[in-house]
TINUKOL-171136 format. One record per residue: residue number from 0; x, z, y of N, C-alpha, C in turn. Coordinates in nm, 2 decimals. Last residue first. Layout:
% TINUKOL-171136
<node><i>NUM</i><n_xx>X</n_xx><n_zz>Z</n_zz><n_yy>Y</n_yy><ca_xx>X</ca_xx><ca_zz>Z</ca_zz><ca_yy>Y</ca_yy><c_xx>X</c_xx><c_zz>Z</c_zz><c_yy>Y</c_yy></node>
...
% end
This chain:
% TINUKOL-171136
<node><i>98</i><n_xx>5.24</n_xx><n_zz>2.01</n_zz><n_yy>-0.79</n_yy><ca_xx>5.37</ca_xx><ca_zz>2.07</ca_zz><ca_yy>-0.70</ca_yy><c_xx>5.43</c_xx><c_zz>2.18</c_zz><c_yy>-0.75</c_yy></node>
<node><i>97</i><n_xx>5.04</n_xx><n_zz>1.84</n_zz><n_yy>-0.90</n_yy><ca_xx>5.17</ca_xx><ca_zz>1.88</ca_zz><ca_yy>-0.96</ca_yy><c_xx>5.26</c_xx><c_zz>1.96</c_zz><c_yy>-0.87</c_yy></node>
<node><i>96</i><n_xx>4.83</n_xx><n_zz>1.74</n_zz><n_yy>-0.74</n_yy><ca_xx>4.85</ca_xx><ca_zz>1.88</ca_zz><ca_yy>-0.79</ca_yy><c_xx>4.94</c_xx><c_zz>1.93</c_zz><c_yy>-0.88</c_yy></node>
<node><i>95</i><n_xx>4.83</n_xx><n_zz>1.46</n_zz><n_yy>-0.68</n_yy><ca_xx>4.82</ca_xx><ca_zz>1.49</ca_zz><ca_yy>-0.81</ca_yy><c_xx>4.80</c_xx><c_zz>1.64</c_zz><c_yy>-0.84</c_yy></node>
<node><i>94</i><n_xx>4.59</n_xx><n_zz>1.38</n_zz><n_yy>-0.42</n_yy><ca_xx>4.68</ca_xx><ca_zz>1.45</ca_zz><ca_yy>-0.45</ca_yy><c_xx>4.69</c_xx><c_zz>1.47</c_zz><c_yy>-0.61</c_yy></node>
<node><i>93</i><n_xx>4.32</n_xx><n_zz>1.30</n_zz><n_yy>-0.35</n_yy><ca_xx>4.42</ca_xx><ca_zz>1.21</ca_zz><ca_yy>-0.38</ca_yy><c_xx>4.54</c_xx><c_zz>1.27</c_zz><c_yy>-0.45</c_yy></node>
<node><i>92</i><n_xx>4.19</n_xx><n_zz>1.52</n_zz><n_yy>-0.23</n_yy><ca_xx>4.15</ca_xx><ca_zz>1.44</ca_zz><ca_yy>-0.37</ca_yy><c_xx>4.23</c_xx><c_zz>1.35</c_zz><c_yy>-0.40</c_yy></node>
<node><i>91</i><n_xx>4.33</n_xx><n_zz>1.58</n_zz><n_yy>-0.02</n_yy><ca_xx>4.33</ca_xx><ca_zz>1.66</ca_zz><ca_yy>-0.12</ca_yy><c_xx>4.26</c_xx><c_zz>1.62</c_zz><c_yy>-0.25</c_yy></node>
<node><i>90</i><n_xx>4.27</n_xx><n_zz>1.34</n_zz><n_yy>0.15</n_yy><ca_xx>4.39</ca_xx><ca_zz>1.34</ca_zz><ca_yy>0.08</ca_yy><c_xx>4.41</c_xx><c_zz>1.45</c_zz><c_yy>-0.02</c_yy></node>
<node><i>89</i><n_xx>3.93</n_xx><n_zz>1.23</n_zz><n_yy>0.12</n_yy><ca_xx>4.03</ca_xx><ca_zz>1.32</ca_zz><ca_yy>0.19</ca_yy><c_xx>4.17</c_xx><c_zz>1.32</c_zz><c_yy>0.07</c_yy></node>
<node><i>88</i><n_xx>3.87</n_xx><n_zz>0.86</n_zz><n_yy>0.16</n_yy><ca_xx>3.86</ca_xx><ca_zz>1.01</ca_zz><ca_yy>0.07</ca_yy><c_xx>3.97</c_xx><c_zz>1.09</c_zz><c_yy>0.12</c_yy></node>
<node><i>87</i><n_xx>3.66</n_xx><n_zz>0.58</n_zz><n_yy>0.19</n_yy><ca_xx>3.75</ca_xx><ca_zz>0.67</ca_zz><ca_yy>0.25</ca_yy><c_xx>3.75</c_xx><c_zz>0.80</c_zz><c_yy>0.15</c_yy></node>
<node><i>86</i><n_xx>3.72</n_xx><n_zz>0.37</n_zz><n_yy>-0.12</n_yy><ca_xx>3.64</ca_xx><ca_zz>0.43</ca_zz><ca_yy>-0.01</ca_yy><c_xx>3.72</c_xx><c_zz>0.54</c_zz><c_yy>0.04</c_yy></node>
<node><i>85</i><n_xx>3.83</n_xx><n_zz>0.05</n_zz><n_yy>-0.28</n_yy><ca_xx>3.87</ca_xx><ca_zz>0.23</ca_zz><ca_yy>-0.23</ca_yy><c_xx>3.76</c_xx><c_zz>0.25</c_zz><c_yy>-0.12</c_yy></node>
<node><i>84</i><n_xx>3.78</n_xx><n_zz>-0.19</n_zz><n_yy>-0.36</n_yy><ca_xx>3.68</ca_xx><ca_zz>-0.12</ca_zz><ca_yy>-0.38</ca_yy><c_xx>3.69</c_xx><c_zz>0.08</c_zz><c_yy>-0.34</c_yy></node>
<node><i>83</i><n_xx>4.03</n_xx><n_zz>-0.34</n_zz><n_yy>-0.34</n_yy><ca_xx>3.93</ca_xx><ca_zz>-0.33</ca_zz><ca_yy>-0.27</ca_yy><c_xx>3.81</c_xx><c_zz>-0.27</c_zz><c_yy>-0.27</c_yy></node>
<node><i>82</i><n_xx>4.35</n_xx><n_zz>-0.20</n_zz><n_yy>-0.26</n_yy><ca_xx>4.25</ca_xx><ca_zz>-0.18</ca_zz><ca_yy>-0.35</ca_yy><c_xx>4.10</c_xx><c_zz>-0.21</c_zz><c_yy>-0.28</c_yy></node>
<node><i>81</i><n_xx>4.60</n_xx><n_zz>-0.43</n_zz><n_yy>-0.21</n_yy><ca_xx>4.50</ca_xx><ca_zz>-0.32</ca_zz><ca_yy>-0.14</ca_yy><c_xx>4.39</c_xx><c_zz>-0.35</c_zz><c_yy>-0.22</c_yy></node>
<node><i>80</i><n_xx>4.90</n_xx><n_zz>-0.48</n_zz><n_yy>-0.34</n_yy><ca_xx>4.78</ca_xx><ca_zz>-0.54</ca_zz><ca_yy>-0.31</ca_yy><c_xx>4.71</c_xx><c_zz>-0.42</c_zz><c_yy>-0.24</c_yy></node>
<node><i>79</i><n_xx>5.25</n_xx><n_zz>-0.62</n_zz><n_yy>-0.36</n_yy><ca_xx>5.17</ca_xx><ca_zz>-0.51</ca_zz><ca_yy>-0.33</ca_yy><c_xx>5.01</c_xx><c_zz>-0.57</c_zz><c_yy>-0.29</c_yy></node>
<node><i>78</i><n_xx>5.35</n_xx><n_zz>-0.87</n_zz><n_yy>-0.58</n_yy><ca_xx>5.32</ca_xx><ca_zz>-0.82</ca_zz><ca_yy>-0.47</ca_yy><c_xx>5.21</c_xx><c_zz>-0.70</c_zz><c_yy>-0.45</c_yy></node>
<node><i>77</i><n_xx>5.54</n_xx><n_zz>-0.91</n_zz><n_yy>-0.86</n_yy><ca_xx>5.40</ca_xx><ca_zz>-0.91</ca_zz><ca_yy>-0.81</ca_yy><c_xx>5.41</c_xx><c_zz>-0.83</c_zz><c_yy>-0.66</c_yy></node>
<node><i>76</i><n_xx>5.78</n_xx><n_zz>-0.90</n_zz><n_yy>-1.02</n_yy><ca_xx>5.74</ca_xx><ca_zz>-1.01</ca_zz><ca_yy>-0.90</ca_yy><c_xx>5.61</c_xx><c_zz>-0.99</c_zz><c_yy>-0.84</c_yy></node>
<node><i>75</i><n_xx>5.79</n_xx><n_zz>-0.70</n_zz><n_yy>-1.21</n_yy><ca_xx>5.75</ca_xx><ca_zz>-0.82</ca_zz><ca_yy>-1.27</ca_yy><c_xx>5.74</c_xx><c_zz>-0.91</c_zz><c_yy>-1.13</c_yy></node>
<node><i>74</i><n_xx>5.86</n_xx><n_zz>-0.48</n_zz><n_yy>-1.05</n_yy><ca_xx>5.94</ca_xx><ca_zz>-0.53</ca_zz><ca_yy>-1.14</ca_yy><c_xx>5.89</c_xx><c_zz>-0.65</c_zz><c_yy>-1.18</c_yy></node>
<node><i>73</i><n_xx>5.70</n_xx><n_zz>-0.60</n_zz><n_yy>-0.70</n_yy><ca_xx>5.73</ca_xx><ca_zz>-0.48</ca_zz><ca_yy>-0.84</ca_yy><c_xx>5.80</c_xx><c_zz>-0.54</c_zz><c_yy>-0.92</c_yy></node>
<node><i>72</i><n_xx>5.81</n_xx><n_zz>-0.59</n_zz><n_yy>-0.37</n_yy><ca_xx>5.76</ca_xx><ca_zz>-0.66</ca_zz><ca_yy>-0.50</ca_yy><c_xx>5.79</c_xx><c_zz>-0.58</c_zz><c_yy>-0.64</c_yy></node>
<node><i>71</i><n_xx>5.75</n_xx><n_zz>-0.61</n_zz><n_yy>-0.03</n_yy><ca_xx>5.78</ca_xx><ca_zz>-0.53</ca_zz><ca_yy>-0.16</ca_yy><c_xx>5.74</c_xx><c_zz>-0.62</c_zz><c_yy>-0.29</c_yy></node>
<node><i>70</i><n_xx>5.64</n_xx><n_zz>-0.69</n_zz><n_yy>0.22</n_yy><ca_xx>5.78</ca_xx><ca_zz>-0.76</ca_zz><ca_yy>0.16</ca_yy><c_xx>5.80</c_xx><c_zz>-0.72</c_zz><c_yy>0.02</c_yy></node>
<node><i>69</i><n_xx>5.42</n_xx><n_zz>-0.56</n_zz><n_yy>0.29</n_yy><ca_xx>5.42</ca_xx><ca_zz>-0.70</ca_zz><ca_yy>0.27</ca_yy><c_xx>5.52</c_xx><c_zz>-0.78</c_zz><c_yy>0.20</c_yy></node>
<node><i>68</i><n_xx>5.52</n_xx><n_zz>-0.30</n_zz><n_yy>0.31</n_yy><ca_xx>5.43</ca_xx><ca_zz>-0.32</ca_zz><ca_yy>0.20</ca_yy><c_xx>5.43</c_xx><c_zz>-0.47</c_zz><c_yy>0.18</c_yy></node>
<node><i>67</i><n_xx>5.67</n_xx><n_zz>-0.38</n_zz><n_yy>0.53</n_yy><ca_xx>5.75</ca_xx><ca_zz>-0.31</ca_zz><ca_yy>0.41</ca_yy><c_xx>5.65</c_xx><c_zz>-0.36</c_zz><c_yy>0.30</c_yy></node>
<node><i>66</i><n_xx>5.46</n_xx><n_zz>-0.39</n_zz><n_yy>0.72</n_yy><ca_xx>5.56</ca_xx><ca_zz>-0.53</ca_zz><ca_yy>0.71</ca_yy><c_xx>5.65</c_xx><c_zz>-0.50</c_zz><c_yy>0.57</c_yy></node>
<node><i>65</i><n_xx>5.36</n_xx><n_zz>-0.19</n_zz><n_yy>0.75</n_yy><ca_xx>5.30</ca_xx><ca_zz>-0.27</ca_zz><ca_yy>0.68</ca_yy><c_xx>5.36</c_xx><c_zz>-0.38</c_zz><c_yy>0.67</c_yy></node>
<node><i>64</i><n_xx>5.56</n_xx><n_zz>0.14</n_zz><n_yy>0.67</n_yy><ca_xx>5.53</ca_xx><ca_zz>0.00</ca_zz><ca_yy>0.75</ca_yy><c_xx>5.46</c_xx><c_zz>-0.07</c_zz><c_yy>0.66</c_yy></node>
<node><i>63</i><n_xx>5.50</n_xx><n_zz>0.47</n_zz><n_yy>0.65</n_yy><ca_xx>5.57</ca_xx><ca_zz>0.38</ca_zz><ca_yy>0.56</ca_yy><c_xx>5.50</c_xx><c_zz>0.23</c_zz><c_yy>0.67</c_yy></node>
<node><i>62</i><n_xx>5.59</n_xx><n_zz>0.86</n_zz><n_yy>0.64</n_yy><ca_xx>5.55</ca_xx><ca_zz>0.73</ca_zz><ca_yy>0.71</ca_yy><c_xx>5.59</c_xx><c_zz>0.60</c_zz><c_yy>0.63</c_yy></node>
<node><i>61</i><n_xx>5.42</n_xx><n_zz>1.12</n_zz><n_yy>0.44</n_yy><ca_xx>5.49</ca_xx><ca_zz>1.02</ca_zz><ca_yy>0.52</ca_yy><c_xx>5.47</c_xx><c_zz>0.92</c_zz><c_yy>0.59</c_yy></node>
<node><i>60</i><n_xx>5.37</n_xx><n_zz>1.34</n_zz><n_yy>0.17</n_yy><ca_xx>5.33</ca_xx><ca_zz>1.27</ca_zz><ca_yy>0.31</ca_yy><c_xx>5.43</c_xx><c_zz>1.20</c_zz><c_yy>0.38</c_yy></node>
<node><i>59</i><n_xx>5.47</n_xx><n_zz>1.24</n_zz><n_yy>-0.17</n_yy><ca_xx>5.48</ca_xx><ca_zz>1.32</ca_zz><ca_yy>-0.04</ca_yy><c_xx>5.39</c_xx><c_zz>1.25</c_zz><c_yy>0.07</c_yy></node>
<node><i>58</i><n_xx>5.53</n_xx><n_zz>1.27</n_zz><n_yy>-0.48</n_yy><ca_xx>5.45</ca_xx><ca_zz>1.26</ca_zz><ca_yy>-0.42</ca_yy><c_xx>5.46</c_xx><c_zz>1.32</c_zz><c_yy>-0.29</c_yy></node>
<node><i>57</i><n_xx>5.80</n_xx><n_zz>1.06</n_zz><n_yy>-0.67</n_yy><ca_xx>5.75</ca_xx><ca_zz>1.15</ca_zz><ca_yy>-0.62</ca_yy><c_xx>5.62</c_xx><c_zz>1.15</c_zz><c_yy>-0.53</c_yy></node>
<node><i>56</i><n_xx>5.80</n_xx><n_zz>0.79</n_zz><n_yy>-0.75</n_yy><ca_xx>5.89</ca_xx><ca_zz>0.86</ca_zz><ca_yy>-0.82</ca_yy><c_xx>5.85</c_xx><c_zz>1.04</c_zz><c_yy>-0.80</c_yy></node>
<node><i>55</i><n_xx>5.50</n_xx><n_zz>0.79</n_zz><n_yy>-0.60</n_yy><ca_xx>5.58</ca_xx><ca_zz>0.71</ca_zz><ca_yy>-0.68</ca_yy><c_xx>5.68</c_xx><c_zz>0.78</c_zz><c_yy>-0.77</c_yy></node>
<node><i>54</i><n_xx>5.24</n_xx><n_zz>0.81</n_zz><n_yy>-0.34</n_yy><ca_xx>5.28</ca_xx><ca_zz>0.84</ca_zz><ca_yy>-0.47</ca_yy><c_xx>5.36</c_xx><c_zz>0.74</c_zz><c_yy>-0.56</c_yy></node>
<node><i>53</i><n_xx>5.21</n_xx><n_zz>0.91</n_zz><n_yy>-0.02</n_yy><ca_xx>5.28</ca_xx><ca_zz>0.83</ca_zz><ca_yy>-0.09</ca_yy><c_xx>5.30</c_xx><c_zz>0.87</c_zz><c_yy>-0.26</c_yy></node>
<node><i>52</i><n_xx>4.96</n_xx><n_zz>0.94</n_zz><n_yy>0.23</n_yy><ca_xx>5.01</ca_xx><ca_zz>0.97</ca_zz><ca_yy>0.11</ca_yy><c_xx>5.09</c_xx><c_zz>0.88</c_zz><c_yy>0.03</c_yy></node>
<node><i>51</i><n_xx>5.04</n_xx><n_zz>0.85</n_zz><n_yy>0.59</n_yy><ca_xx>4.98</ca_xx><ca_zz>0.90</ca_zz><ca_yy>0.46</ca_yy><c_xx>5.05</c_xx><c_zz>0.92</c_zz><c_yy>0.36</c_yy></node>
<node><i>50</i><n_xx>5.10</n_xx><n_zz>0.64</n_zz><n_yy>0.85</n_yy><ca_xx>5.13</ca_xx><ca_zz>0.78</ca_zz><ca_yy>0.82</ca_yy><c_xx>5.01</c_xx><c_zz>0.80</c_zz><c_yy>0.70</c_yy></node>
<node><i>49</i><n_xx>5.24</n_xx><n_zz>0.34</n_zz><n_yy>0.94</n_yy><ca_xx>5.12</ca_xx><ca_zz>0.41</ca_zz><ca_yy>0.89</ca_yy><c_xx>5.18</c_xx><c_zz>0.55</c_zz><c_yy>0.87</c_yy></node>
<node><i>48</i><n_xx>5.30</n_xx><n_zz>0.08</n_zz><n_yy>1.18</n_yy><ca_xx>5.36</ca_xx><ca_zz>0.23</ca_zz><ca_yy>1.11</ca_yy><c_xx>5.22</c_xx><c_zz>0.28</c_zz><c_yy>1.06</c_yy></node>
<node><i>47</i><n_xx>5.23</n_xx><n_zz>-0.16</n_zz><n_yy>1.28</n_yy><ca_xx>5.32</ca_xx><ca_zz>-0.16</ca_zz><ca_yy>1.18</ca_yy><c_xx>5.31</c_xx><c_zz>-0.04</c_zz><c_yy>1.11</c_yy></node>
<node><i>46</i><n_xx>4.98</n_xx><n_zz>-0.14</n_zz><n_yy>1.49</n_yy><ca_xx>5.08</ca_xx><ca_zz>-0.27</ca_zz><ca_yy>1.49</ca_yy><c_xx>5.16</c_xx><c_zz>-0.27</c_zz><c_yy>1.34</c_yy></node>
<node><i>45</i><n_xx>4.85</n_xx><n_zz>0.10</n_zz><n_yy>1.49</n_yy><ca_xx>4.80</ca_xx><ca_zz>-0.05</ca_zz><ca_yy>1.56</ca_yy><c_xx>4.89</c_xx><c_zz>-0.18</c_zz><c_yy>1.54</c_yy></node>
<node><i>44</i><n_xx>4.96</n_xx><n_zz>0.33</n_zz><n_yy>1.38</n_yy><ca_xx>4.99</ca_xx><ca_zz>0.29</ca_zz><ca_yy>1.49</ca_yy><c_xx>4.94</c_xx><c_zz>0.15</c_zz><c_yy>1.57</c_yy></node>
<node><i>43</i><n_xx>4.74</n_xx><n_zz>0.50</n_zz><n_yy>1.15</n_yy><ca_xx>4.79</ca_xx><ca_zz>0.39</ca_zz><ca_yy>1.18</ca_yy><c_xx>4.85</c_xx><c_zz>0.34</c_zz><c_yy>1.34</c_yy></node>
<node><i>42</i><n_xx>4.63</n_xx><n_zz>0.71</n_zz><n_yy>0.91</n_yy><ca_xx>4.70</ca_xx><ca_zz>0.70</ca_zz><ca_yy>1.04</ca_yy><c_xx>4.74</c_xx><c_zz>0.57</c_zz><c_yy>1.06</c_yy></node>
<node><i>41</i><n_xx>4.63</n_xx><n_zz>0.71</n_zz><n_yy>0.62</n_yy><ca_xx>4.51</ca_xx><ca_zz>0.79</ca_zz><ca_yy>0.69</ca_yy><c_xx>4.54</c_xx><c_zz>0.76</c_zz><c_yy>0.84</c_yy></node>
<node><i>40</i><n_xx>4.68</n_xx><n_zz>0.52</n_zz><n_yy>0.34</n_yy><ca_xx>4.69</ca_xx><ca_zz>0.54</ca_zz><ca_yy>0.45</ca_yy><c_xx>4.59</c_xx><c_zz>0.60</c_zz><c_yy>0.54</c_yy></node>
<node><i>39</i><n_xx>4.86</n_xx><n_zz>0.54</n_zz><n_yy>0.03</n_yy><ca_xx>4.75</ca_xx><ca_zz>0.59</ca_zz><ca_yy>0.12</ca_yy><c_xx>4.74</c_xx><c_zz>0.59</c_zz><c_yy>0.24</c_yy></node>
<node><i>38</i><n_xx>5.02</n_xx><n_zz>0.37</n_zz><n_yy>-0.21</n_yy><ca_xx>5.00</ca_xx><ca_zz>0.42</ca_zz><ca_yy>-0.06</ca_yy><c_xx>4.90</c_xx><c_zz>0.45</c_zz><c_yy>0.00</c_yy></node>
<node><i>37</i><n_xx>5.19</n_xx><n_zz>0.39</n_zz><n_yy>-0.52</n_yy><ca_xx>5.04</ca_xx><ca_zz>0.37</ca_zz><ca_yy>-0.46</ca_yy><c_xx>5.09</c_xx><c_zz>0.45</c_zz><c_yy>-0.31</c_yy></node>
<node><i>36</i><n_xx>5.36</n_xx><n_zz>0.26</n_zz><n_yy>-0.82</n_yy><ca_xx>5.34</ca_xx><ca_zz>0.33</ca_zz><ca_yy>-0.67</ca_yy><c_xx>5.23</c_xx><c_zz>0.28</c_zz><c_yy>-0.60</c_yy></node>
<node><i>35</i><n_xx>5.43</n_xx><n_zz>0.20</n_zz><n_yy>-1.09</n_yy><ca_xx>5.31</ca_xx><ca_zz>0.34</ca_zz><ca_yy>-1.04</ca_yy><c_xx>5.34</c_xx><c_zz>0.37</c_zz><c_yy>-0.90</c_yy></node>
<node><i>34</i><n_xx>5.38</n_xx><n_zz>-0.18</n_zz><n_yy>-1.13</n_yy><ca_xx>5.42</ca_xx><ca_zz>-0.03</ca_zz><ca_yy>-1.14</ca_yy><c_xx>5.34</c_xx><c_zz>0.10</c_zz><c_yy>-1.09</c_yy></node>
<node><i>33</i><n_xx>5.23</n_xx><n_zz>-0.36</n_zz><n_yy>-1.10</n_yy><ca_xx>5.32</ca_xx><ca_zz>-0.36</ca_zz><ca_yy>-1.22</ca_yy><c_xx>5.38</c_xx><c_zz>-0.25</c_zz><c_yy>-1.23</c_yy></node>
<node><i>32</i><n_xx>5.03</n_xx><n_zz>-0.35</n_zz><n_yy>-0.87</n_yy><ca_xx>4.98</ca_xx><ca_zz>-0.38</ca_zz><ca_yy>-0.99</ca_yy><c_xx>5.08</c_xx><c_zz>-0.36</c_zz><c_yy>-1.09</c_yy></node>
<node><i>31</i><n_xx>5.11</n_xx><n_zz>-0.13</n_zz><n_yy>-0.61</n_yy><ca_xx>5.18</ca_xx><ca_zz>-0.22</ca_zz><ca_yy>-0.68</ca_yy><c_xx>5.12</c_xx><c_zz>-0.23</c_zz><c_yy>-0.84</c_yy></node>
<node><i>30</i><n_xx>4.87</n_xx><n_zz>-0.05</n_zz><n_yy>-0.36</n_yy><ca_xx>4.93</ca_xx><ca_zz>-0.03</ca_zz><ca_yy>-0.48</ca_yy><c_xx>5.00</c_xx><c_zz>-0.15</c_zz><c_yy>-0.52</c_yy></node>
<node><i>29</i><n_xx>4.72</n_xx><n_zz>0.10</n_zz><n_yy>-0.12</n_yy><ca_xx>4.77</ca_xx><ca_zz>0.00</ca_zz><ca_yy>-0.13</ca_yy><c_xx>4.85</c_xx><c_zz>0.06</c_zz><c_yy>-0.28</c_yy></node>
<node><i>28</i><n_xx>4.40</n_xx><n_zz>0.21</n_zz><n_yy>0.04</n_yy><ca_xx>4.49</ca_xx><ca_zz>0.24</ca_zz><ca_yy>-0.07</ca_yy><c_xx>4.55</c_xx><c_zz>0.09</c_zz><c_yy>-0.09</c_yy></node>
<node><i>27</i><n_xx>4.26</n_xx><n_zz>0.36</n_zz><n_yy>0.37</n_yy><ca_xx>4.28</ca_xx><ca_zz>0.24</ca_zz><ca_yy>0.26</ca_yy><c_xx>4.38</c_xx><c_zz>0.28</c_zz><c_yy>0.19</c_yy></node>
<node><i>26</i><n_xx>4.17</n_xx><n_zz>0.61</n_zz><n_yy>0.44</n_yy><ca_xx>4.11</ca_xx><ca_zz>0.50</ca_zz><ca_yy>0.47</ca_yy><c_xx>4.14</c_xx><c_zz>0.36</c_zz><c_yy>0.38</c_yy></node>
<node><i>25</i><n_xx>4.22</n_xx><n_zz>0.96</n_zz><n_yy>0.39</n_yy><ca_xx>4.27</ca_xx><ca_zz>0.82</ca_zz><ca_yy>0.38</ca_yy><c_xx>4.16</c_xx><c_zz>0.70</c_zz><c_yy>0.37</c_yy></node>
<node><i>24</i><n_xx>4.17</n_xx><n_zz>1.22</n_zz><n_yy>0.63</n_yy><ca_xx>4.12</ca_xx><ca_zz>1.12</ca_zz><ca_yy>0.54</ca_yy><c_xx>4.19</c_xx><c_zz>0.99</c_zz><c_yy>0.49</c_yy></node>
<node><i>23</i><n_xx>4.34</n_xx><n_zz>1.58</n_zz><n_yy>0.61</n_yy><ca_xx>4.28</ca_xx><ca_zz>1.43</ca_zz><ca_yy>0.65</ca_yy><c_xx>4.23</c_xx><c_zz>1.33</c_zz><c_yy>0.55</c_yy></node>
<node><i>22</i><n_xx>4.24</n_xx><n_zz>1.87</n_zz><n_yy>0.62</n_yy><ca_xx>4.20</ca_xx><ca_zz>1.77</ca_zz><ca_yy>0.52</ca_yy><c_xx>4.19</c_xx><c_zz>1.64</c_zz><c_yy>0.55</c_yy></node>
<node><i>21</i><n_xx>4.28</n_xx><n_zz>2.00</n_zz><n_yy>0.84</n_yy><ca_xx>4.31</ca_xx><ca_zz>2.09</ca_zz><ca_yy>0.71</ca_yy><c_xx>4.31</c_xx><c_zz>1.96</c_zz><c_yy>0.61</c_yy></node>
<node><i>20</i><n_xx>4.37</n_xx><n_zz>1.83</n_zz><n_yy>1.13</n_yy><ca_xx>4.30</ca_xx><ca_zz>1.85</ca_zz><ca_yy>1.05</ca_yy><c_xx>4.36</c_xx><c_zz>1.90</c_zz><c_yy>0.92</c_yy></node>
<node><i>19</i><n_xx>4.59</n_xx><n_zz>1.79</n_zz><n_yy>1.33</n_yy><ca_xx>4.53</ca_xx><ca_zz>1.91</ca_zz><ca_yy>1.31</ca_yy><c_xx>4.44</c_xx><c_zz>1.95</c_zz><c_yy>1.22</c_yy></node>
<node><i>18</i><n_xx>4.64</n_xx><n_zz>1.50</n_zz><n_yy>1.28</n_yy><ca_xx>4.76</ca_xx><ca_zz>1.62</ca_zz><ca_yy>1.24</ca_yy><c_xx>4.70</c_xx><c_zz>1.76</c_zz><c_yy>1.28</c_yy></node>
<node><i>17</i><n_xx>4.48</n_xx><n_zz>1.28</n_zz><n_yy>1.30</n_yy><ca_xx>4.45</ca_xx><ca_zz>1.38</ca_zz><ca_yy>1.22</ca_yy><c_xx>4.54</c_xx><c_zz>1.49</c_zz><c_yy>1.19</c_yy></node>
<node><i>16</i><n_xx>4.65</n_xx><n_zz>1.15</n_zz><n_yy>1.49</n_yy><ca_xx>4.49</ca_xx><ca_zz>1.22</ca_zz><ca_yy>1.55</ca_yy><c_xx>4.46</c_xx><c_zz>1.32</c_zz><c_yy>1.42</c_yy></node>
<node><i>15</i><n_xx>4.89</n_xx><n_zz>1.07</n_zz><n_yy>1.46</n_yy><ca_xx>4.90</ca_xx><ca_zz>1.21</ca_zz><ca_yy>1.50</ca_yy><c_xx>4.72</c_xx><c_zz>1.25</c_zz><c_yy>1.49</c_yy></node>
<node><i>14</i><n_xx>4.81</n_xx><n_zz>0.74</n_zz><n_yy>1.50</n_yy><ca_xx>4.90</ca_xx><ca_zz>0.83</ca_zz><ca_yy>1.47</ca_yy><c_xx>4.89</c_xx><c_zz>0.96</c_zz><c_yy>1.53</c_yy></node>
<node><i>13</i><n_xx>4.43</n_xx><n_zz>0.69</n_zz><n_yy>1.48</n_yy><ca_xx>4.57</ca_xx><ca_zz>0.67</ca_zz><ca_yy>1.51</ca_yy><c_xx>4.66</c_xx><c_zz>0.75</c_zz><c_yy>1.50</c_yy></node>
<node><i>12</i><n_xx>4.26</n_xx><n_zz>0.60</n_zz><n_yy>1.19</n_yy><ca_xx>4.26</ca_xx><ca_zz>0.70</ca_zz><ca_yy>1.29</ca_yy><c_xx>4.43</c_xx><c_zz>0.64</c_zz><c_yy>1.36</c_yy></node>
<node><i>11</i><n_xx>4.08</n_xx><n_zz>0.31</n_zz><n_yy>1.07</n_yy><ca_xx>4.21</ca_xx><ca_zz>0.41</ca_zz><ca_yy>1.07</ca_yy><c_xx>4.21</c_xx><c_zz>0.50</c_zz><c_yy>1.20</c_yy></node>
<node><i>10</i><n_xx>3.88</n_xx><n_zz>0.12</n_zz><n_yy>1.12</n_yy><ca_xx>3.86</ca_xx><ca_zz>0.26</ca_zz><ca_yy>1.06</ca_yy><c_xx>3.95</c_xx><c_zz>0.38</c_zz><c_yy>1.07</c_yy></node>
<node><i>9</i><n_xx>4.01</n_xx><n_zz>-0.08</n_zz><n_yy>1.23</n_yy><ca_xx>3.92</ca_xx><ca_zz>-0.04</ca_zz><ca_yy>1.30</ca_yy><c_xx>3.88</c_xx><c_zz>0.12</c_zz><c_yy>1.26</c_yy></node>
<node><i>8</i><n_xx>4.15</n_xx><n_zz>-0.18</n_zz><n_yy>1.01</n_yy><ca_xx>4.20</ca_xx><ca_zz>-0.13</ca_zz><ca_yy>1.13</ca_yy><c_xx>4.14</c_xx><c_zz>-0.04</c_zz><c_yy>1.23</c_yy></node>
<node><i>7</i><n_xx>3.92</n_xx><n_zz>-0.28</n_zz><n_yy>0.82</n_yy><ca_xx>4.02</ca_xx><ca_zz>-0.15</ca_zz><ca_yy>0.83</ca_yy><c_xx>4.09</c_xx><c_zz>-0.10</c_zz><c_yy>0.92</c_yy></node>
<node><i>6</i><n_xx>3.86</n_xx><n_zz>-0.48</n_zz><n_yy>1.00</n_yy><ca_xx>3.76</ca_xx><ca_zz>-0.35</ca_zz><ca_yy>0.98</ca_yy><c_xx>3.81</c_xx><c_zz>-0.27</c_zz><c_yy>0.93</c_yy></node>
<node><i>5</i><n_xx>4.05</n_xx><n_zz>-0.66</n_zz><n_yy>1.00</n_yy><ca_xx>4.03</ca_xx><ca_zz>-0.57</ca_zz><ca_yy>1.12</ca_yy><c_xx>3.91</c_xx><c_zz>-0.48</c_zz><c_yy>1.06</c_yy></node>
<node><i>4</i><n_xx>4.27</n_xx><n_zz>-0.56</n_zz><n_yy>0.67</n_yy><ca_xx>4.14</ca_xx><ca_zz>-0.63</ca_zz><ca_yy>0.78</ca_yy><c_xx>4.14</c_xx><c_zz>-0.57</c_zz><c_yy>0.89</c_yy></node>
<node><i>3</i><n_xx>4.56</n_xx><n_zz>-0.59</n_zz><n_yy>0.56</n_yy><ca_xx>4.51</ca_xx><ca_zz>-0.50</ca_zz><ca_yy>0.65</ca_yy><c_xx>4.40</c_xx><c_zz>-0.59</c_zz><c_yy>0.75</c_yy></node>
<node><i>2</i><n_xx>4.63</n_xx><n_zz>-0.78</n_zz><n_yy>0.36</n_yy><ca_xx>4.68</ca_xx><ca_zz>-0.60</ca_zz><ca_yy>0.31</ca_yy><c_xx>4.58</c_xx><c_zz>-0.55</c_zz><c_yy>0.42</c_yy></node>
<node><i>1</i><n_xx>4.50</n_xx><n_zz>-1.05</n_zz><n_yy>0.22</n_yy><ca_xx>4.51</ca_xx><ca_zz>-0.95</ca_zz><ca_yy>0.34</ca_yy><c_xx>4.50</c_xx><c_zz>-0.83</c_zz><c_yy>0.32</c_yy></node>
<node><i>0</i><n_xx>4.64</n_xx><n_zz>-1.21</n_zz><n_yy>-0.04</n_yy><ca_xx>4.56</ca_xx><ca_zz>-1.10</ca_zz><ca_yy>-0.01</ca_yy><c_xx>4.59</c_xx><c_zz>-1.06</c_zz><c_yy>0.11</c_yy></node>
% end
């Protein structure tokens, strides 16, 4: 599966483009089908680096890379996938709220 299509690349904001926004938008969702890790990309540098929401052992905003997502495998050896049905969503609606 292609993790990042040209169509999604075109939608993603440049890095820091949403930094002044009170509620940034995530445009893509990646997940491990055999684990509890999810990455929501809201900004992209056009090459490899994303900024967005990461949910795993903890939940935090931060940077992650496309190359890292392409190399990661879950506990059963399954690769990271892209949610084909994900629609752009404000990060506030994706946060667990367990702060």
